[in-house]
C-alpha positions, 0 to 999 in steps of 0.5 A: 664832507666839509673840509675845515680850514685852519681857523679857530672855528674848527673843521668839519666832522667835529674835529678839534684843534691842537691847542684845545686838545693839548690843553684838555689832555694836560688839564686831565693829566694835571688833575690825575697827578694831583688826585693820584698823589692825594689818594696814595698819601691818604692811603699810605698804610694799605698793603693789599693790592685789591685795597689799593686798586679800590682807592686809585680807581677813581683818579683813573676813572676821572682821567679816562673820562676827561681824556675821552672828553678831549676833542682831537684834531682829525689826524689824532682821532685814531690815537685818541681812541686807542688812549681812551680804550687803554685807560678804560681797560685799566679802570676795568682791570682795577675794578676786577678784584683780580690781582694779576689784572690789577698789577697789569693795570698798574704796570700799563702805559696807557698813553702811547706816542701819538703819530710821529708827524704830530709829535713836534706840533703837539710838543710845541704847544705843550711846552707853553702850557702850564698844565702840561708842565705841572703834569710833566706831560709830554707828547713825545720821547 
């Protein structure tokens, strides 16, 4: 396969670049924070777990789709896949109507830390990205 250089043209195999990937993830995170807060505010009177799950599933689903659309650099493809799968799993649990599954979904932390050698690189970009700051999203500790 072709090996892409570090130019903005992107490498072979559809690999994304760090800046675009961070921007996409943080924009998704910002939208999710806003949507989630709004849904919680509008449905503050709900007390039943399954009712809460019904109203919050949309922000989670949008977030999962937006994260899935982000194009990771090659060394983050595996991590990106894991995050997408965790998010999709949460969406399925929220839709399940099963209280245990819903509570597990709400308790889950779908975004694991990226590979250690990528953290500082991603974090450096995230520090300068307004969406990351607004979403309070970090790629490391």
